[in-house]
N, CA, C and O atoms as a Tinker XYZ file with bonds, in Angstrom:
   460  protein
     1  N    -14.026000  -11.145000   46.851000    73     2
     2  CA   -12.905000  -10.699000   46.078000    64     1     3
     3  C    -12.931000   -9.213000   45.855000    63     2     4     5
     4  O    -13.995000   -8.593000   45.859000    81     3
     5  N    -11.777000   -8.644000   45.662000    73     3     6
     6  CA   -11.658000   -7.219000   45.488000    64     5     7
     7  C    -12.094000   -6.687000   44.147000    63     6     8     9
     8  O    -12.203000   -5.471000   43.991000    81     7
     9  N    -12.347000   -7.534000   43.173000    73     7    10
    10  CA   -12.683000   -7.049000   41.847000    64     9    11
    11  C    -14.154000   -7.163000   41.508000    63    10    12    13
    12  O    -14.564000   -6.642000   40.471000    81    11
    13  N    -14.960000   -7.801000   42.305000    73    11    14
    14  CA   -16.351000   -7.999000   41.960000    64    13    15
    15  C    -17.032000   -6.654000   41.761000    63    14    16    17
    16  O    -17.142000   -5.854000   42.691000    81    15
    17  N    -17.491000   -6.414000   40.528000    73    15    18
    18  CA   -18.161000   -5.163000   40.224000    64    17    19
    19  C    -17.236000   -3.948000   40.259000    63    18    20    21
    20  O    -17.694000   -2.835000   40.518000    81    19
    21  N    -15.950000   -4.142000   40.004000    73    19    22
    22  CA   -14.995000   -3.045000   40.090000    64    21    23
    23  C    -15.043000   -2.146000   38.868000    63    22    24    25
    24  O    -15.338000   -2.593000   37.759000    81    23
    25  N    -14.752000   -0.884000   39.086000    73    23    26
    26  CA   -14.584000    0.080000   38.012000    64    25    27
    27  C    -13.339000    0.899000   38.298000    63    26    28    29
    28  O    -13.085000    1.268000   39.445000    81    27
    29  N    -12.565000    1.184000   37.269000    73    27    30
    30  CA   -11.400000    2.037000   37.384000    64    29    31
    31  C    -11.634000    3.238000   36.480000    63    30    32    33
    32  O    -12.136000    3.084000   35.366000    81    31
    33  N    -11.277000    4.430000   36.944000    73    31    34
    34  CA   -11.436000    5.631000   36.147000    64    33    35
    35  C    -10.119000    6.384000   36.097000    63    34    36    37
    36  O     -9.376000    6.412000   37.079000    81    35
    37  N     -9.829000    6.995000   34.958000    73    35    38
    38  CA    -8.740000    7.961000   34.851000    64    37    39
    39  C     -9.415000    9.319000   34.766000    63    38    40    41
    40  O    -10.365000    9.497000   34.004000    81    39
    41  N     -8.934000   10.266000   35.538000    73    39    42
    42  CA    -9.598000   11.566000   35.603000    64    41    43
    43  C     -8.609000   12.667000   35.256000    63    42    44    45
    44  O     -7.475000   12.678000   35.735000    81    43
    45  N     -9.060000   13.598000   34.413000    73    43    46
    46  CA    -8.306000   14.794000   34.098000    64    45    47
    47  C     -8.424000   15.707000   35.314000    63    46    48    49
    48  O     -9.480000   16.295000   35.547000    81    47
    49  N     -7.352000   15.830000   36.088000    73    47    50
    50  CA    -7.413000   16.568000   37.347000    64    49    51
    51  C     -7.694000   18.054000   37.147000    63    50    52    53
    52  O     -8.285000   18.692000   38.018000    81    51
    53  N     -7.288000   18.599000   36.040000    73    51    54
    54  CA    -7.525000   20.019000   35.798000    64    53    55
    55  C     -9.015000   20.321000   35.634000    63    54    56    57
    56  O     -9.496000   21.370000   36.062000    81    55
    57  N     -9.739000   19.389000   35.008000    73    55    58
    58  CA   -11.152000   19.615000   34.730000    64    57    59
    59  C    -12.065000   18.668000   35.496000    63    58    60    61
    60  O    -13.288000   18.768000   35.396000    81    59
    61  N    -11.473000   17.740000   36.267000    73    59    62
    62  CA   -12.246000   16.730000   36.994000    64    61    63
    63  C    -13.171000   15.959000   36.047000    63    62    64    65
    64  O    -14.335000   15.711000   36.361000    81    63
    65  N    -12.629000   15.585000   34.879000    73    63    66
    66  CA   -13.404000   14.942000   33.826000    64    65    67
    67  C    -12.826000   13.552000   33.556000    63    66    68    69
    68  O    -11.627000   13.427000   33.303000    81    67
    69  N    -13.656000   12.508000   33.604000    73    67    70
    70  CA   -13.121000   11.170000   33.312000    64    69    71
    71  C    -12.806000   11.015000   31.826000    63    70    72    73
    72  O    -13.672000   11.234000   30.979000    81    71
    73  N    -11.566000   10.635000   31.510000    73    71    74
    74  CA   -11.205000   10.431000   30.115000    64    73    75
    75  C    -11.031000    8.973000   29.765000    63    74    76    77
    76  O    -10.737000    8.649000   28.615000    81    75
    77  N    -11.204000    8.087000   30.723000    73    75    78
    78  CA   -11.156000    6.661000   30.438000    64    77    79
    79  C    -11.751000    5.898000   31.596000    63    78    80    81
    80  O    -11.709000    6.354000   32.739000    81    79
    81  N    -12.310000    4.728000   31.299000    73    79    82
    82  CA   -12.819000    3.886000   32.377000    64    81    83
    83  C    -12.713000    2.427000   31.984000    63    82    84    85
    84  O    -12.572000    2.091000   30.808000    81    83
    85  N    -12.783000    1.570000   32.982000    73    83    86
    86  CA   -12.761000    0.138000   32.790000    64    85    87
    87  C    -13.718000   -0.461000   33.819000    63    86    88    89
    88  O    -13.664000   -0.107000   34.996000    81    87
    89  N    -14.588000   -1.360000   33.384000    73    87    90
    90  CA   -15.564000   -2.000000   34.267000    64    89    91
    91  C    -15.335000   -3.504000   34.182000    63    90    92    93
    92  O    -15.179000   -4.043000   33.086000    81    91
    93  N    -15.312000   -4.195000   35.339000    73    91    94
    94  CA   -14.970000   -5.620000   35.339000    64    93    95
    95  C    -15.792000   -6.391000   36.353000    63    94    96    97
    96  O    -16.486000   -5.812000   37.189000    81    95
    97  N    -15.699000   -7.718000   36.262000    73    95    98
    98  CA   -16.420000   -8.598000   37.175000    64    97    99
    99  C    -15.571000   -9.841000   37.431000    63    98   100   101
   100  O    -15.178000  -10.532000   36.491000    81    99
   101  N    -15.289000  -10.124000   38.698000    73    99   102
   102  CA   -14.528000  -11.304000   39.090000    64   101   103
   103  C    -15.485000  -12.482000   39.188000    63   102   104   105
   104  O    -16.513000  -12.392000   39.859000    81   103
   105  N    -15.156000  -13.589000   38.523000    73   103   106
   106  CA   -16.036000  -14.749000   38.555000    64   105   107
   107  C    -15.248000  -16.019000   38.840000    63   106   108   109
   108  O    -14.066000  -16.116000   38.511000    81   107
   109  N    -15.901000  -16.971000   39.442000    73   107   110
   110  CA   -15.341000  -18.301000   39.642000    64   109   111
   111  C    -16.062000  -19.230000   38.679000    63   110   112   113
   112  O    -17.289000  -19.326000   38.706000    81   111
   113  N    -15.310000  -19.911000   37.831000    73   111   114
   114  CA   -15.905000  -20.817000   36.856000    64   113   115
   115  C    -16.007000  -22.195000   37.503000    63   114   116   117
   116  O    -14.988000  -22.866000   37.663000    81   115
   117  N    -17.220000  -22.640000   37.883000    73   115   118
   118  CA   -17.365000  -23.876000   38.655000    64   117   119
   119  C    -16.744000  -25.111000   38.011000    63   118   120   121
   120  O    -16.102000  -25.906000   38.697000    81   119
   121  N    -16.924000  -25.282000   36.707000    73   119   122
   122  CA   -16.431000  -26.514000   36.088000    64   121   123
   123  C    -14.908000  -26.571000   36.051000    63   122   124   125
   124  O    -14.330000  -27.656000   35.988000    81   123
   125  N    -14.264000  -25.428000   36.088000    73   123   126
   126  CA   -12.805000  -25.405000   36.038000    64   125   127
   127  C    -12.195000  -25.073000   37.392000    63   126   128   129
   128  O    -10.989000  -25.236000   37.577000    81   127
   129  N    -12.995000  -24.615000   38.334000    73   127   130
   130  CA   -12.517000  -24.219000   39.661000    64   129   131
   131  C    -11.349000  -23.249000   39.572000    63   130   132   133
   132  O    -10.353000  -23.382000   40.284000    81   131
   133  N    -11.485000  -22.295000   38.705000    73   131   134
   134  CA   -10.442000  -21.288000   38.609000    64   133   135
   135  C    -11.079000  -19.907000   38.583000    63   134   136   137
   136  O    -12.227000  -19.729000   38.176000    81   135
   137  N    -10.318000  -18.970000   39.019000    73   135   138
   138  CA   -10.771000  -17.591000   39.039000    64   137   139
   139  C    -10.504000  -16.977000   37.669000    63   138   140   141
   140  O     -9.435000  -17.178000   37.093000    81   139
   141  N    -11.450000  -16.248000   37.161000    73   139   142
   142  CA   -11.217000  -15.514000   35.927000    64   141   143
   143  C    -11.829000  -14.135000   36.078000    63   142   144   145
   144  O    -12.716000  -13.922000   36.904000    81   143
   145  N    -11.353000  -13.214000   35.282000    73   143   146
   146  CA   -11.851000  -11.861000   35.324000    64   145   147
   147  C    -12.441000  -11.518000   33.974000    63   146   148   149
   148  O    -11.765000  -11.622000   32.950000    81   147
   149  N    -13.684000  -11.116000   33.967000    73   147   150
   150  CA   -14.346000  -10.715000   32.729000    64   149   151
   151  C    -14.428000   -9.194000   32.713000    63   150   152   153
   152  O    -14.979000   -8.580000   33.627000    81   151
   153  N    -13.882000   -8.606000   31.683000    73   151   154
   154  CA   -13.931000   -7.160000   31.534000    64   153   155
   155  C    -15.230000   -6.824000   30.806000    63   154   156   157
   156  O    -15.483000   -7.313000   29.705000    81   155
   157  N    -16.029000   -6.000000   31.425000    73   155   158
   158  CA   -17.300000   -5.607000   30.813000    64   157   159
   159  C    -17.073000   -4.575000   29.715000    63   158   160   161
   160  O    -17.609000   -4.701000   28.613000    81   159
   161  N    -16.276000   -3.556000   30.021000    73   159   162
   162  CA   -16.042000   -2.509000   29.028000    64   161   163
   163  C    -14.793000   -1.713000   29.368000    63   162   164   165
   164  O    -14.422000   -1.555000   30.531000    81   163
   165  N    -14.166000   -1.225000   28.325000    73   163   166
   166  CA   -13.022000   -0.334000   28.446000    64   165   167
   167  C    -13.283000    0.807000   27.475000    63   166   168   169
   168  O    -13.670000    0.579000   26.328000    81   167
   169  N    -13.072000    2.023000   27.933000    73   167   170
   170  CA   -13.298000    3.169000   27.051000    64   169   171
   171  C    -12.286000    4.256000   27.374000    63   170   172   173
   172  O    -12.026000    4.561000   28.538000    81   171
   173  N    -11.721000    4.835000   26.323000    73   171   174
   174  CA   -10.848000    5.991000   26.454000    64   173   175
   175  C    -11.359000    7.031000   25.464000    63   174   176   177
   176  O    -11.599000    6.727000   24.295000    81   175
   177  N    -11.523000    8.261000   25.947000    73   175   178
   178  CA   -11.963000    9.351000   25.071000    64   177   179
   179  C    -11.049000    9.404000   23.848000    63   178   180   181
   180  O     -9.829000    9.323000   23.990000    81   179
   181  N    -11.624000    9.539000   22.646000    73   179   182
   182  CA   -10.813000    9.531000   21.420000    64   181   183
   183  C     -9.642000   10.519000   21.427000    63   182   184   185
   184  O     -8.575000   10.202000   20.901000    81   183
   185  N     -9.817000   11.693000   22.003000    73   183   186
   186  CA    -8.709000   12.664000   21.982000    64   185   187
   187  C     -7.524000   12.211000   22.825000    63   186   188   189
   188  O     -6.441000   12.788000   22.727000    81   187
   189  N     -7.720000   11.168000   23.666000    73   187   190
   190  CA    -6.642000   10.637000   24.493000    64   189   191
   191  C     -6.089000    9.314000   23.964000    63   190   192   193
   192  O     -5.234000    8.707000   24.610000    81   191
   193  N     -6.562000    8.855000   22.801000    73   191   194
   194  CA    -6.037000    7.610000   22.225000    64   193   195
   195  C     -4.546000    7.754000   21.944000    63   194   196   197
   196  O     -4.061000    8.833000   21.604000    81   195
   197  N     -3.828000    6.633000   22.094000    73   195   198
   198  CA    -2.405000    6.621000   21.785000    64   197   199
   199  C     -1.520000    7.213000   22.860000    63   198   200   201
   200  O     -0.327000    7.410000   22.630000    81   199
   201  N     -2.067000    7.502000   24.022000    73   199   202
   202  CA    -1.285000    8.100000   25.109000    64   201   203
   203  C     -1.015000    7.112000   26.249000    63   202   204   205
   204  O     -0.513000    7.505000   27.302000    81   203
   205  N     -1.344000    5.833000   26.045000    73   203   206
   206  CA    -1.053000    4.817000   27.041000    64   205   207
   207  C     -2.101000    4.675000   28.136000    63   206   208   209
   208  O     -1.898000    3.922000   29.088000    81   207
   209  N     -3.206000    5.381000   28.016000    73   207   210
   210  CA    -4.232000    5.339000   29.062000    64   209   211
   211  C     -4.913000    3.979000   29.118000    63   210   212   213
   212  O     -5.063000    3.403000   30.195000    81   211
   213  N     -5.325000    3.464000   27.967000    73   211   214
   214  CA    -5.955000    2.143000   27.932000    64   213   215
   215  C     -5.017000    1.064000   28.451000    63   214   216   217
   216  O     -5.432000    0.171000   29.189000    81   215
   217  N     -3.757000    1.153000   28.061000    73   215   218
   218  CA    -2.765000    0.188000   28.527000    64   217   219
   219  C     -2.609000    0.260000   30.039000    63   218   220   221
   220  O     -2.533000   -0.774000   30.702000    81   219
   221  N     -2.559000    1.474000   30.593000    73   219   222
   222  CA    -2.425000    1.627000   32.048000    64   221   223
   223  C     -3.648000    1.087000   32.781000    63   222   224   225
   224  O     -3.513000    0.443000   33.821000    81   223
   225  N     -4.839000    1.344000   32.245000    73   223   226
   226  CA    -6.052000    0.791000   32.851000    64   225   227
   227  C     -5.984000   -0.728000   32.887000    63   226   228   229
   228  O     -6.286000   -1.347000   33.908000    81   227
   229  N     -5.585000   -1.327000   31.764000    73   227   230
   230  CA    -5.506000   -2.782000   31.682000    64   229   231
   231  C     -4.433000   -3.329000   32.616000    63   230   232   233
   232  O     -4.645000   -4.360000   33.253000    81   231
   233  N     -3.296000   -2.667000   32.709000    73   231   234
   234  CA    -2.230000   -3.126000   33.616000    64   233   235
   235  C     -2.710000   -3.140000   35.064000    63   234   236   237
   236  O     -2.435000   -4.088000   35.800000    81   235
   237  N     -3.425000   -2.098000   35.476000    73   235   238
   238  CA    -3.946000   -2.053000   36.844000    64   237   239
   239  C     -4.912000   -3.209000   37.096000    63   238   240   241
   240  O     -4.858000   -3.862000   38.139000    81   239
   241  N     -5.780000   -3.449000   36.143000    73   239   242
   242  CA    -6.750000   -4.530000   36.277000    64   241   243
   243  C     -6.050000   -5.885000   36.316000    63   242   244   245
   244  O     -6.387000   -6.730000   37.145000    81   243
   245  N     -5.090000   -6.096000   35.438000    73   243   246
   246  CA    -4.359000   -7.368000   35.397000    64   245   247
   247  C     -3.562000   -7.592000   36.678000    63   246   248   249
   248  O     -3.495000   -8.715000   37.176000    81   247
   249  N     -2.961000   -6.537000   37.213000    73   247   250
   250  CA    -2.225000   -6.672000   38.475000    64   249   251
   251  C     -3.160000   -7.095000   39.601000    63   250   252   253
   252  O     -2.812000   -7.954000   40.411000    81   251
   253  N     -4.334000   -6.498000   39.654000    73   251   254
   254  CA    -5.306000   -6.882000   40.678000    64   253   255
   255  C     -5.783000   -8.314000   40.452000    63   254   256   257
   256  O     -5.972000   -9.059000   41.413000    81   255
   257  N     -5.979000   -8.703000   39.203000    73   255   258
   258  CA    -6.393000  -10.078000   38.891000    64   257   259
   259  C     -5.339000  -11.072000   39.376000    63   258   260   261
   260  O     -5.681000  -12.117000   39.929000    81   259
   261  N     -4.072000  -10.757000   39.174000    73   259   262
   262  CA    -2.998000  -11.629000   39.666000    64   261   263
   263  C     -3.019000  -11.716000   41.186000    63   262   264   265
   264  O     -2.848000  -12.798000   41.748000    81   263
   265  N     -3.228000  -10.580000   41.859000    73   263   266
   266  CA    -3.302000  -10.588000   43.326000    64   265   267
   267  C     -4.459000  -11.452000   43.817000    63   266   268   269
   268  O     -4.381000  -12.046000   44.892000    81   267
   269  N     -5.521000  -11.520000   43.037000    73   267   270
   270  CA    -6.690000  -12.325000   43.391000    64   269   271
   271  C     -6.532000  -13.776000   42.924000    63   270   272   273
   272  O     -7.453000  -14.580000   43.070000    81   271
   273  N     -5.358000  -14.111000   42.361000    73   271   274
   274  CA    -5.044000  -15.466000   41.885000    64   273   275
   275  C     -5.900000  -15.888000   40.693000    63   274   276   277
   276  O     -6.216000  -17.066000   40.530000    81   275
   277  N     -6.269000  -14.923000   39.870000    73   275   278
   278  CA    -7.027000  -15.250000   38.658000    64   277   279
   279  C     -6.111000  -15.919000   37.642000    63   278   280   281
   280  O     -4.938000  -15.563000   37.532000    81   279
   281  N     -6.635000  -16.873000   36.910000    73   279   282
   282  CA    -5.875000  -17.583000   35.897000    64   281   283
   283  C     -5.905000  -16.865000   34.551000    63   282   284   285
   284  O     -5.007000  -17.042000   33.727000    81   283
   285  N     -6.945000  -16.052000   34.329000    73   283   286
   286  CA    -7.063000  -15.389000   33.033000    64   285   287
   287  C     -7.986000  -14.177000   33.121000    63   286   288   289
   288  O     -8.776000  -14.018000   34.051000    81   287
   289  N     -7.843000  -13.339000   32.106000    73   287   290
   290  CA    -8.671000  -12.154000   31.947000    64   289   291
   291  C     -9.250000  -12.227000   30.545000    63   290   292   293
   292  O     -8.549000  -12.588000   29.600000    81   291
   293  N    -10.522000  -11.888000   30.404000    73   291   294
   294  CA   -11.157000  -11.930000   29.095000    64   293   295
   295  C    -12.028000  -10.730000   28.838000    63   294   296   297
   296  O    -12.569000  -10.119000   29.760000    81   295
   297  N    -12.156000  -10.399000   27.556000    73   295   298
   298  CA   -13.048000   -9.325000   27.127000    64   297   299
   299  C    -13.618000   -9.669000   25.759000    63   298   300   301
   300  O    -12.956000  -10.304000   24.938000    81   299
   301  N    -14.844000   -9.246000   25.527000    73   299   302
   302  CA   -15.437000   -9.319000   24.187000    64   301   303
   303  C    -15.151000   -7.973000   23.534000    63   302   304   305
   304  O    -15.759000   -6.956000   23.868000    81   303
   305  N    -14.214000   -7.994000   22.598000    73   303   306
   306  CA   -13.689000   -6.775000   21.998000    64   305   307
   307  C    -14.397000   -6.407000   20.705000    63   306   308   309
   308  O    -14.798000   -7.281000   19.936000    81   307
   309  N    -14.549000   -5.116000   20.472000    73   307   310
   310  CA   -15.003000   -4.656000   19.166000    64   309   311
   311  C    -13.869000   -4.888000   18.170000    63   310   312   313
   312  O    -12.706000   -4.965000   18.565000    81   311
   313  N    -14.193000   -4.999000   16.896000    73   311   314
   314  CA   -13.161000   -5.258000   15.887000    64   313   315
   315  C    -12.056000   -4.196000   15.870000    63   314   316   317
   316  O    -10.885000   -4.557000   15.758000    81   315
   317  N    -12.382000   -2.897000   15.977000    73   315   318
   318  CA   -11.299000   -1.908000   15.963000    64   317   319
   319  C    -10.325000   -2.043000   17.138000    63   318   320   321
   320  O     -9.184000   -1.594000   17.034000    81   319
   321  N    -10.746000   -2.646000   18.247000    73   319   322
   322  CA    -9.885000   -2.750000   19.431000    64   321   323
   323  C     -9.084000   -4.049000   19.485000    63   322   324   325
   324  O     -8.234000   -4.196000   20.364000    81   323
   325  N     -9.325000   -4.989000   18.581000    73   323   326
   326  CA    -8.623000   -6.278000   18.604000    64   325   327
   327  C     -7.109000   -6.076000   18.548000    63   326   328   329
   328  O     -6.376000   -6.734000   19.287000    81   327
   329  N     -6.633000   -5.188000   17.694000    73   327   330
   330  CA    -5.184000   -4.953000   17.570000    64   329   331
   331  C     -4.595000   -4.435000   18.878000    63   330   332   333
   332  O     -3.475000   -4.800000   19.235000    81   331
   333  N     -5.332000   -3.589000   19.597000    73   331   334
   334  CA    -4.870000   -3.088000   20.897000    64   333   335
   335  C     -4.679000   -4.240000   21.864000    63   334   336   337
   336  O     -3.636000   -4.337000   22.510000    81   335
   337  N     -5.672000   -5.117000   21.975000    73   335   338
   338  CA    -5.572000   -6.230000   22.927000    64   337   339
   339  C     -4.456000   -7.204000   22.538000    63   338   340   341
   340  O     -3.754000   -7.720000   23.408000    81   339
   341  N     -4.290000   -7.455000   21.243000    73   339   342
   342  CA    -3.190000   -8.323000   20.809000    64   341   343
   343  C     -1.844000   -7.706000   21.188000    63   342   344   345
   344  O     -0.931000   -8.420000   21.602000    81   343
   345  N     -1.717000   -6.393000   21.049000    73   343   346
   346  CA    -0.460000   -5.707000   21.353000    64   345   347
   347  C     -0.097000   -5.798000   22.837000    63   346   348   349
   348  O      1.078000   -5.690000   23.191000    81   347
   349  N     -1.095000   -5.996000   23.713000    73   347   350
   350  CA    -0.794000   -6.103000   25.142000    64   349   351
   351  C     -0.922000   -7.536000   25.647000    63   350   352   353
   352  O     -1.080000   -7.772000   26.845000    81   351
   353  N     -0.852000   -8.503000   24.705000    73   351   354
   354  CA    -0.718000   -9.898000   25.100000    64   353   355
   355  C     -1.976000  -10.749000   25.108000    63   354   356   357
   356  O     -1.937000  -11.883000   25.586000    81   355
   357  N     -3.078000  -10.247000   24.601000    73   355   358
   358  CA    -4.311000  -11.037000   24.546000    64   357   359
   359  C     -4.348000  -11.851000   23.266000    63   358   360   361
   360  O     -3.799000  -11.443000   22.243000    81   359
   361  N     -5.000000  -13.008000   23.329000    73   359   362
   362  CA    -5.144000  -13.882000   22.169000    64   361   363
   363  C     -6.585000  -13.813000   21.677000    63   362   364   365
   364  O     -7.530000  -13.834000   22.465000    81   363
   365  N     -6.732000  -13.732000   20.363000    73   363   366
   366  CA    -8.053000  -13.782000   19.743000    64   365   367
   367  C     -8.472000  -15.245000   19.722000    63   366   368   369
   368  O     -7.847000  -16.062000   19.046000    81   367
   369  N     -9.520000  -15.577000   20.455000    73   367   370
   370  CA    -9.955000  -16.961000   20.583000    64   369   371
   371  C    -10.807000  -17.422000   19.399000    63   370   372   373
   372  O    -11.208000  -18.585000   19.347000    81   371
   373  N    -11.085000  -16.535000   18.456000    73   371   374
   374  CA   -11.834000  -16.908000   17.264000    64   373   375
   375  C    -13.332000  -17.019000   17.485000    63   374   376   377
   376  O    -14.061000  -17.405000   16.572000    81   375
   377  N    -13.804000  -16.688000   18.677000    73   375   378
   378  CA   -15.235000  -16.742000   18.963000    64   377   379
   379  C    -15.843000  -15.368000   18.713000    63   378   380   381
   380  O    -15.290000  -14.342000   19.109000    81   379
   381  N    -16.979000  -15.373000   18.057000    73   379   382
   382  CA   -17.638000  -14.119000   17.695000    64   381   383
   383  C    -19.010000  -14.058000   18.345000    63   382   384   385
   384  O    -19.767000  -15.028000   18.336000    81   383
   385  N    -19.310000  -12.898000   18.909000    73   383   386
   386  CA   -20.655000  -12.613000   19.421000    64   385   387
   387  C    -21.184000  -11.418000   18.667000    63   386   388   389
   388  O    -20.424000  -10.599000   18.151000    81   387
   389  N    -22.485000  -11.330000   18.612000    73   387   390
   390  CA   -23.119000  -10.156000   18.030000    64   389   391
   391  C    -23.950000   -9.490000   19.099000    63   390   392   393
   392  O    -24.873000  -10.086000   19.653000    81   391
   393  N    -23.613000   -8.251000   19.380000    73   391   394
   394  CA   -24.356000   -7.478000   20.369000    64   393   395
   395  C    -25.146000   -6.402000   19.667000    63   394   396   397
   396  O    -24.754000   -5.921000   18.604000    81   395
   397  N    -26.249000   -6.029000   20.258000    73   395   398
   398  CA   -27.055000   -4.967000   19.675000    64   397   399
   399  C    -26.763000   -3.652000   20.350000    63   398   400   401
   400  O    -26.447000   -3.607000   21.539000    81   399
   401  N    -26.867000   -2.604000   19.607000    73   399   402
   402  CA   -26.773000   -1.259000   20.161000    64   401   403
   403  C    -27.624000   -0.357000   19.290000    63   402   404   405
   404  O    -28.174000   -0.821000   18.292000    81   403
   405  N    -27.748000    0.890000   19.625000    73   403   406
   406  CA   -28.719000    1.773000   18.986000    64   405   407
   407  C    -28.546000    1.892000   17.475000    63   406   408   409
   408  O    -29.529000    2.100000   16.763000    81   407
   409  N    -27.320000    1.765000   16.972000    73   407   410
   410  CA   -27.087000    1.919000   15.538000    64   409   411
   411  C    -27.117000    0.591000   14.777000    63   410   412   413
   412  O    -26.924000    0.593000   13.562000    81   411
   413  N    -27.351000   -0.529000   15.440000    73   411   414
   414  CA   -27.398000   -1.810000   14.752000    64   413   415
   415  C    -26.603000   -2.885000   15.468000    63   414   416   417
   416  O    -26.371000   -2.803000   16.674000    81   415
   417  N    -26.182000   -3.911000   14.701000    73   415   418
   418  CA   -25.431000   -5.024000   15.284000    64   417   419
   419  C    -23.963000   -4.689000   15.393000    63   418   420   421
   420  O    -23.402000   -3.970000   14.567000    81   419
   421  N    -23.353000   -5.228000   16.436000    73   419   422
   422  CA   -21.944000   -5.003000   16.695000    64   421   423
   423  C    -21.261000   -6.359000   16.840000    63   422   424   425
   424  O    -21.664000   -7.172000   17.671000    81   423
   425  N    -20.226000   -6.606000   16.032000    73   423   426
   426  CA   -19.486000   -7.867000   16.130000    64   425   427
   427  C    -18.428000   -7.749000   17.211000    63   426   428   429
   428  O    -17.670000   -6.779000   17.248000    81   427
   429  N    -18.380000   -8.743000   18.092000    73   427   430
   430  CA   -17.435000   -8.757000   19.199000    64   429   431
   431  C    -16.596000  -10.025000   19.137000    63   430   432   433
   432  O    -17.120000  -11.102000   18.856000    81   431
   433  N    -15.286000   -9.904000   19.400000    73   431   434
   434  CA   -14.362000  -11.037000   19.389000    64   433   435
   435  C    -13.917000  -11.323000   20.826000    63   434   436   437
   436  O    -13.623000  -10.400000   21.584000    81   435
   437  N    -13.870000  -12.604000   21.193000    73   435   438
   438  CA   -13.399000  -12.987000   22.518000    64   437   439
   439  C    -11.879000  -12.920000   22.536000    63   438   440   441
   440  O    -11.209000  -13.568000   21.732000    81   439
   441  N    -11.336000  -12.119000   23.473000    73   439   442
   442  CA    -9.894000  -11.955000   23.661000    64   441   443
   443  C     -9.574000  -12.428000   25.082000    63   442   444   445
   444  O    -10.237000  -12.031000   26.041000    81   443
   445  N     -8.549000  -13.280000   25.206000    73   443   446
   446  CA    -8.176000  -13.857000   26.510000    64   445   447
   447  C     -6.683000  -13.647000   26.756000    63   446   448   449
   448  O     -5.864000  -13.783000   25.847000    81   447
   449  N     -6.345000  -13.313000   28.007000    73   447   450
   450  CA    -4.938000  -13.288000   28.437000    64   449   451
   451  C     -4.833000  -14.214000   29.643000    63   450   452   453
   452  O     -5.543000  -14.048000   30.635000    81   451
   453  N     -3.936000  -15.193000   29.540000    73   451   454
   454  CA    -3.734000  -16.131000   30.636000    64   453   455
   455  C     -2.443000  -15.776000   31.364000    63   454   456   457
   456  O     -1.485000  -15.285000   30.766000    81   455
   457  N     -2.442000  -16.038000   32.683000    73   455   458
   458  CA    -1.259000  -15.745000   33.505000    64   457   459
   459  C     -0.509000  -17.020000   33.821000    63   458   460
   460  O      0.515000  -16.981000   34.503000    81   459
């Protein structure tokens, strides 16, 4: 598949500096025999928030997922990003994970968009 281990970057052409990225993994879920796309991470530099960059990254990924016949796209979202994912059509599945990072525990919510 074209998405296995894929990364998308937005680059500031004037400075050749990445201001956003998205990392994903295409998986086949054996018990359901359907294609799904798991988003590993999405990041947009704070000074570029609110300019549609995250939305454009997600649209590109979702379009590719549809071309690959994926049934759904999912991400474990940080709490501050839940509203962003809901605004672009993702559903909060109510599942919570706790991930560790250098400053402590991070609560993550499972967000799914089905096609």
